[in-house]
N, C-alpha and C positions, 0 to 999 in steps of 0.2 A: 272612899278614903280619903284623906285630907292632902296636903301637900306634902306634910310632914312626914307621913307618916309612907306616903308614896313615894319622899329621898329612903327612910331607914331601910325599905322594903327593898330595894334596889341595891341598896350600901353589903347588904344581905344575903341577895341572890348568891346562890351557892354556884351558878351557871355562871358571873362573873366570876367571884374569885377558889373557885374550884377548891378541894378541901387539903391541900397539905400545899406547904412551903416550897418553890421553885427557885433552887438555886443551886450554882456550878461547883461548891466549894474553895470559887475564888478568894482570893483577900485581898489585902493589900499590898504582902510582900510579892505576889505572882505577876504585880505589873511591874514595867518596866518607868516608870514616872508615876510611885504613889500620891495621893492626893493629900495625905495626913503625914505627909515629911515634917521631923521633930522640930524643922528650919521655922517651921507654924509656929507664933507665941500659944504660949500653954492655956490663954484666956479663949483664944479661938480654935484652939483644933474641937473642940466637944461641936461647934458648929460642921468646921470641915470636915469632920465622922460622921455625924449626919446626912450634909452633904454627900459621900461618899458611898457611905450605909444605904441609901437609899437607891441612888443610884449603881448598884452593884444589884441589887433585886428588880428592880427595870430591864437594868440589862439579859440577867437570868433567864424573867419572862419571856422576852424576845428569843432568844434562843434556845428558849427549853423544846428537846426532841417531842415530847411528851405531847405537846399542849399545838392544838391546831391553830390556824389563823385567826380563826374567831374567837377562844378562846384566851387568843392573847390579846387581842387587841382588848377583851371584856375587862379581862384585869388591870390593862396600863390605862385604858378608859377609865375603873373604877380608881388607881394610886392617884388621876391627875385632882378626881373629886377630891380626897382627904387630902391633897397635900394643897390644897387654895380654898379649902373650907373650913370648916367645925365642924364637920359631922360625924353621927357612930359609924363605926365599923369593927368587923371582927377584930378579937383580940388574940391577935396573931403575930412572932417576930417580923415577918414578912408587909405588912399591912402597917405595922407600927413604922416602919422606919419614915414610911408617908408622914405618920404624924409626930414625929419627933424632930421631920424637917418642916413640918408647917409652923410647928412649936417655936425653930430655932427662924423661920423667916420673920416672923411678926418679934421677937426679942433686938435682933440687928436689921429691918428695913433691906436686907437685901431684894432685890423683883423676883417671886416667883415664877419668872419668865425663865430664871436658870434652869431652874426642872420641867417647868412643860414645856421651854423645847427643846430635853431630850427629849421627853415620852414622843414628842409626831421623829424625831427621828427615829426610836425604838417600835414604834408603830408601823416606823414605813418598814425596819428590817422583818415583820412576822408575816407583808405581805408580798413583798419586794428582794429578789434574789439575784440580780444584773441591774448592771450601769452600763449604757449606750457608752455616753459620754464623759467628761474628766470635768462641763460643765454638772454632771446631772454628781459628780461625785463628791464637787464641790460644795452643792448644797447638801449633801447629805450633813458635809465636815462640819456646815455650819450652825446644825442639830444638835449634834452627835458629840462636837468636838469641845467648840466652841463655847458653849454656855458653861461650862469648868473652870475656865480662864474668868471670866467675865465671873462667876461666881468667887471667888478669892478676889478678883478687887476688887466690887463690889463690896464684900466684907472685910476688905482693909482699906473700905473710905479713898482708894483709890480713884480719878479723875479718869473721863472717860478718851483723854487723852493716847492711854493703857490698850484703848481694848484697839486698835486697828494689828498693834505686835501682839497683842495676845492672841488672838485670833489665827493670825499667822503661825506662833509656836502649837499652839493646838491642832491645826489644822495639818499644821506637819507634820507633828507624833501621832495623828488617828489616821495620815497617807502610810508612817513608818509599818507603823501598827498591821497597818492591811497587810503589808509586801512580806513581814515575818508571818502573818499566820492565815497567804494563801492558799494553801494546801490544806491545812485544816480545818478552812472553815466552808473551802467543799465539800470534806470529805462529812462533815459532820454536820451543813447547815445547806449544803446544795445552795453557800453563797457567793459571788462572787464581787470584789470590789474594782476590779480592776476593769478601766474601758476595755467595751467589747472594740468601739472602733481603733484605739490606739490598739488592741492584740489584730484587729483585721489588716491595722494597718502593715505589722512588718510578720503576717502568713501567722499565728500564732491562737491555736485554738483552744479555748476554758480547758477541755480534757489533759492540755499541756501542763498543766499547773500537778498534776497526780503524778508526773514520770518522776521515777529516784532522783533524776539532779536535771539544772535548768537546760534549757537547749541555750544555743548563740541569736536567734530568733526575740527568744523572751528574756531573753538579756538586755536584750536593747529594750524590750519591754521599761524593763526595771528602771536601764538606765535615761528611758524619757521622764516619767514618775520620778527617780532621782534628782534630774534634773531642777524641776517643779520643786521637789523641798528643801534644795540650795538655798534657789531662788524665796523663799518664804523664810526661812533661817537666815538669812541675812536680813529682811525685814523684823526678824522677831531680834534679834540684836538689838535693837531701840528699847525692848520691853523692860531691860534692867536698869538704863539709862533715866529713863523716867518713872517710874516707883520710888513713889517715895516712905513706904513701908522699907526701915531698913535689913526686915528676915527677909519680908515680900521677895524684897531688890534680892537678897541671895538665892531666894530658892529659884527664880525665874533664872539668874543665869547659867548657875546647876545644869539647868532643866536645858538651859540654849544648850551650852556645847553635850550634855547628853545623846541631844539629837542629832548632831551635828555627829559623833561619834557612831551613833547606830545610822545614819546614814553611809557613813564609809564602811561601815561591818557589810550591810547588805550590797554595796557597790561588790565588795571582794567575797563575799562566803554565797556559801548560797540556801535558801534556806526551804526549798527542798529535799537536801539530802540531809540537812541536821540543823534545827534548834540555830537560829543567830539572836545571840543575846551579848546585852554589854556585858563587861569584864569587871571587873572589881576592879585592876589598875585603871580605864574609864571612869569610873565613877571618883575613886580618889583624884586625879587630875582632876573630874570638871570639880567639885569639891573647891580643891587647895588655888585654881584662877579663878576662880571667882569671890572667894574672900575680897580682892579688890574694891569688889562691890560692897562691902559689907560697911565700907568706909562713910 
């Protein structure tokens, strides 16, 4: 068998792709901070949508309750092959997201590692469900969240001076999301991103996340993590000032404000008792306050 035939056989192997799409049913409207905002220029929105669709599919693969860890890894590896190379692949909606993003990278020159770094995180999700230290969590965020911001910056031709503030914002959003979903993640996926070392310090057990309401000790753990988020958000405040594209600058400013609002809500509300979400008032205020960056 030739190398070309081996490659084609590999990509069509049903043990790698499975026989159907794996979808959570989530859409952009379900996210706190949808990537494909109307603030992005119309010309670039198709590329942002291609990236979002790919990220949604690989996230769904990593979170699929019906797939084994090995099946998840196989599918994620196959998706990486398609997003990196012009190779044959099944003509199916989930797989085509990788093909569309490959074409987008060719057209825009955005580095492919903004996609492959996400795959590193989602492979980790397939096999790892606990985080011992804060350093482990931050390393995970480097791959699960920061590539999203860097994709947008590369797409808008922004300079590397914007990367540190963008990374801080994306990591902040990821930690906030973990705190929002801590109970759901444990119930559905047996996954806990809150560092075990930190919980042990305050005599908190993973099972405490299943309680109907938050204990005083768990609230302390949340405050420590939210203090860290506050530091990240202060660093993220530099992003709108460094961003050259006006529309992206406005988008960044809005998201920084929203991250601060969500952090405050998580300090005052209990995600074990009820969903903690941004309000329409939070969103309106963030947009109005951010218009000074559009000038």
